[in-house]
Phi, psi and omega in degrees: 000141173282150177299141182252130176274145182228136172267120180246057181073247181276003181237154183238128180253130181215171176294154175292150182223148172207076181224190184284349179262315181222133174229130177266002184303311180299319180293322178294323175298317178300328179279355177095014178285123186292321181232081187302316180295320176295325178295319178298315178298318179295323178295318177299317179295323178298318175298313184298321182267355182058040179251346178197133183240117186236135177237146166272125174269119191236157168286122186300325185282336182243339184078007181291130177288124178244347178200163172244143173218146181204169174224135179243119177292134174225095187068231178267006180253157176241125178265120180270142180206162177175170178209142179251150170291159182306129179088002184237028177301327179300321179295316179296314179300321180291334182278336186299314181299307179299323178291321176300315180295322176297313181299320181285313185282314185271328184256348179071026181266149172269119184251127179275171177283351180291130182229123180266123177272075177206181179243132179242000000 
């Protein structure tokens, strides 16, 4: 599956990027990701294999990543997780609902209210 972009009100969710136009590497480093470029590649592979779905939660006008949110299928359930950069918890909170609806509607997963504030 190709990555799906989501409009989450005042926030924009898109696939992670690390190319000559947009790079999420500095923001991922800020979030504590040990190998940011590898994380971007793993996120792309997760979409392709439908084993992990990861979005960059971004400021719409700049495309700057301020949080990560994702869902990992485990059987028929979807585990939601994410982490925000300092001062951007609101962005992460706003992304959870739309990602839950995507997981339920498009992927057919049952998503619980449990949300892990971490990066997977």
